[in-house]
N, C-alpha and C positions, 0 to 999 in steps of 0.2 A: 177675299176668298172665304173667310169664316162666315161672313154674312150670307153669301151665296150657298154655302153648305149648311146653313141653318144652325150653326154652332153658337155664334154671338151675333144676333141680328141688329142692324142699325136702328130699325123702327121699334125695337123692344124697349120697355122702361129699364133704366139702369137697375131698379129694384129687383128685376127678375134674376139678376146675377149676383145679388148681395144677400142671399139667404143666410140667416144666422148672425148677421151683423146688426147690432142694435145701435142705430145712429142717435146721438144726442139731439141733433137737429135733423129730423126725417127728411129724406129726399122725396119730393113729390113724384107721383107716378108719371106725370107728364114729361119728366126729364128722360130723354132717350139716349141710347148709345151714340147715335149720330150727333146729338147735342154736345156730347163730350168731345167728339172729334172735330167739331166745327167751332169750338170755343163759344158756345151759346148756352151752356148749361145753367148758368147762374150759381154754380157751386164755387166754393173757396175752401182751401185747406193749405194755408201757407206752410204749416209745419211739415206736411207730407212732401210738398215740393222741395223744401229746403233740405230735408234729410236725404232725399233721393238724389239731388243734384250737387249738393255742396258738402254736407258733413259726413255722409255715408253711415250715420248711426241708424242702421236698418235692422236691428234685432226684431225678428218676427213678432214676438209678443208686444214689444213697444209699438211696432208699426200698426198692429191691429187696434191698439188704443188710439193712435194718431188718426187712423182711418175713421174710426167710429165716433170719437169725441171731437176731432178737429174739423170735421166737415160741416160747413154751413151753407144754407141756400138763401139767396136774396131774390125775391120776386122781381124787383125792378131791373135786375141784371139778366133775368131769364129771356132767352130769345134774341139777345143783343150780343153782337160779336165783341169779345174781350179776350185778346190773345193771352194764353196762360199755358204753362206746361201741364197743369193739373189734369185736364181731360185725358191726355195720353198716359199720364201716370196712373190714373184710375183704370183705364182700359187694361194696362199691364197687370194690375192687381186682379181685375175680373178674369182675365185670361188664365192666370196661374190658379186662382181659386176654383174655376169651373172646368178648365181643360187639363189642369195639372201639368202644365208646361210653361216654361219661362219664355217671355217674349223674345229674348236673345236667341234661344234655341229654335223657336218657331221661324224666326227670320232666316236663320242659317239653313233650315230644312226646306223652307218654302220659297225663299227669294235668293239668298246669296249663292247657294249651290246650283240651283237650276239655271241661274243667269251666268254661271261661271265667273262670279266676282271673287277672284282668287286671293285678293288682299283686302278683304272687307270683313269686319268682325264687330260684334257688340261686346266683346270681352277684351280689354286691354291686355289681360294676362295671356290670351291666345296669341296676340301679336308678339308679345315678348318671348313666349315659348317657341314660336316659329322663327325667332330672330329677325323679324321684319325691321326695316329701318324706319322707326317711328319718329316723326318730327316732334320735338319737345316744345312746350309753350313758352313764349317770352313776353315780358311786360316791361314797361319803362319804369325805372326806379328813380323817384324824384330826389332821394337823398344823395345817391352817387352820381346822378345825372346820366346814367347809362342804361342800356337795355340789358335786363338780366333774365335768367331762367325763372319761371313762375314756381313758387313753392306750393302751388295747389294743382298738381297734375291730376288728370283723370285716373281713377282706379276702378276696379270692377264694381265696387259698392256705390259708385256715383255714375256709372254708365247707365243712366236712366232712359226710360222709353220715349222721352221727348227730346233727347239729345245725347245719345251714347253710342255713336258708331264711328269707328276709324276706317278709312278707305284710302285707296291709292288714286292718283289722277286718271289712270287707265280704267279702273273700275268705275269711277265717277262718269267717265265718258260713256261706258257701256250702259250705265243706269240712265243717263240722259237720253241716249239713243233709243233705248227701249220705250221710254216714256213718250218721246217725240214721234215714234213710229207705231203707236198703239200696240205695243207688245211684241213687235217683230224685231229679231236680232239675228244677224248672220244668216238671213234668208229663211228663218224659221219663226213660227208663231209660238213663242215661249210662254207668254202670259195672255190669256183671252183678252181680246181688244175691249170687250165691254167692261172689264174690270178697271182698266186704266182710264177709259172714258168716264167711268163713274167717279174716279178719283179726281179727274180734271174738270168735273162739273161744279159750278158754283151753287152752294146751298144757302149762303148768307152774304149780305152786302157788307162792305167795309170801306174805310178810307185809309190809305197808307201814306206816310210822309217819310219815306226812306229811299233817297236816290239810289239807283237811277230810275226806280219804278215808284211813282207817286200818284196820288189822286184816288178817285173812286174805283173800286173793284169788287171782287167776290172772293170767297174762300171755299175751296173744295174739301178734299180729304187729305190734309197735309200739304196742299198746294195753294198758293195765292194765284189769282187770275186778274190780270190788269192790262195796262197798255204801256208800250215803250214807243215814243213818238206816235205813229199811227198804227203800230203793229200790236196785235194781241201777244201778250207774254204770259207764260206760266212759270212760276218761280217759288223758291223758298230760300231764306238765308238762316244762318244760325251762328251761335258763338258761345264761348266760355272764356274764362280768364286765360288769355294767351292764345286763343284759337278763334278763327272766324272763317266762314265759308259762304259761297254763293253758288246756287244751282239755278239755272234758268234756261228757257228756250222759247223761240218764236215759232209756233206750230205751223203757220202758213209758209214761213220762209225756210223751215227746216234748218235753223241755225241754233246752236246751243252753246252755252258758256258754263264752265265749271271751274271754280277757283277755291283753293284752300290756302289759308294764310296762318302761320304760327306766330301771330303777334296780336296784341290788342291795340286800342287807341287808334292812332293814325293808320295802322295796318288795315283796319276795316274800311276807312274812307278811301284809301288807295285801292283796295280790292274792288270796291264799287265803281271807282273811276276806270279801272282796267276793264271791267265788264262792259261799261258803256262804250269805251273806246273800241273794244272788239266788235260790238254790234254796229257801231257807226262805220267802221272800216268795211264790214260785210254789206252794209246797206248802201254804201257809196255816198255817204254824207260829204258835202263839200267842205274843203278847208279843215279836214279832220285833224291832221297832224299839227297845224298851227294852233288850232283851238285847244287841243289837249296839252300842247307844250305850255300854253299859258295857264291852263288849269293846274298843271303840275307845279309850275312856278308859284302859283297862288297857294297851293297846298303846302309847299315847302315853307313859304313865308308864314302861313298861319300856324303850321306845326312849330316852327322856331319860336314864334311869339308865345304859344301856349306852353311849350316846353320851358321857356324862360320864366313864365309866370308860375308854373308848378314848382320849379326849383326854388324860386324866391319865397313862395309860400311855405315850402318845407324848411327853408332856412329860418324863417320867422317862427315856425313851430318849434324849431330846435332851441330857441331862446327861452321857451317856457320852463317853469320849475314845477316839480311835483306838488300837487294839491292834496296829497294823502296825509292824513294827520298822524298815522301810526306807522310802525315799521312794515315793510312789504309783507313780512311773514303773517301779519294779522289778516291780510286779505286773501292769502293763499288757501286753496282747497277746491273741492268740486261743488259746483252749483247746478241743480237740476230743475228742469221744467218738464212736466208730464208729457207735453206735446213736442217741445222743441229739443229735448235731449239734455246733454250734460256739457257744461263749459268748465274747463279746469284752469285755474289761475296758479301759476308757479312763481314763487319769489326767487329772485337772484340778487346778487350783491348790489347792483346799481339800477335794476329795473325789474319788471315782471313780464312773463310770457302768458299768452292766452291760447289755449287749444280747445277747439270745438270739433271733435271728430277729426276729419281730414284737414280742417282749417286751422291755421297756426299763424301767429304773429308775435313780434316783440312790441309790447305796448309803449306808448310815449305819453308825456304829461298832457293834461287838458286844463282848461282855464277855471273850471268850477271845483268847489270843494268835494273831496271823496270821489273823483272821477279819473278815468284814464281814456286815452284815445287809442282805438284799434283799427286795423285795416285787414280784416280777415279774408276778404276777396281781393286778391292782388289787382291793383289798378282800378278798383271799384269805388275809391273815395273812402274817407274815414267815418267811423261811427264812435259813439261815446258809450262807455260802460260806467254806470254809477253804482256805488256801494251804499247799502243801507244798514244802520245799526239797530240793535234791539235796545230795550230799556237798560240793559247792563253795559251798553257800550260796545258790544261785540258785533262784528259784521256778519250778518246772517242771510243776506240776500244781495243780488245784483240785478240791475235793470239794463237790458240791452234792447234798444228800439221799441220801448214800451212793453217788453216781455220780461216778466219777473222770474228769476231762477233762484231757488232756495238752497242755501248751503247745506251740504250733507255732513252730518256729524262724523268726525274722524274716529 
């Protein structure tokens, strides 16, 4: 819509909308707004993506620095499809800087309200204030061997423009219907057909390996375009710790599938199996029930195996002893990185906790000297934090995934 109205045009250089920002690594004029939205820009800014999606450390002054100093351009990546939240995150920044409106509010005004999506929002606080029944995220806990509620729920400050919408299954149905029918819903043309056709047009080629839709395809504007069996399929999946979803439809058959799952791990695999089963039922595939009964048995067996392996691995980790040479209090404090924000280490009697904005965990021992193991993204696997001393033997910095955070003087 904004492209057609001439407000933020797809063919314009990104630089047209970044006036006043002094990039440490300049963005070439050939990088367009469309490149952002088709994952072909060649740009990277891991700190921006991480703050927006995970930590929620989004102070405007800090984010301005992250945007200007953290952005890099790689010529070899330009023009090549490389899926990343960044392009949509940047578009959200351009939108607010140039049109003085948040992407969340624009979607409410231009999409959610006109389509009568009555239980869809880009603010989790809005869902709470309206007392909507919101599904909580769940993950498998390897220590207890049980499925538990994720300690990293979505909050307003992490409802980012590449993955920050809550919706109901009925609203998802309306959204799929209007896409599948070129903007028509309830007998009315609510969105111009040309806009949706443009979104469903492939602008770059890619290869996907994520069942049930695999192989060569194209990417439009927010939509993947590929094949399911011999049928054209238009789709997009997404996820966060404890959440997964599947949106897809077969345009020629007028069949759509929408699934939302509030679990991680095996939940995503089961979700994709359910989608394929739904399509095969509708397409009249032979022996479909027997086939999927076996697939389900195989999934249960594989899940049981992986679950056992994960529990055993956790039990082995529990045998480790702390490799910290000084009392926990010596490591406590706030550690900052100009781009990635602030990590706070808190000493307790028998362990230490780690908080990075919205992310939190209780650390466990690791095998190397002056290190701890953390799992800040539930279900995402463990990472290592290493502490570094200065010449006087004081711990003045930590390293997380190759990123150095410097201790703040108390």
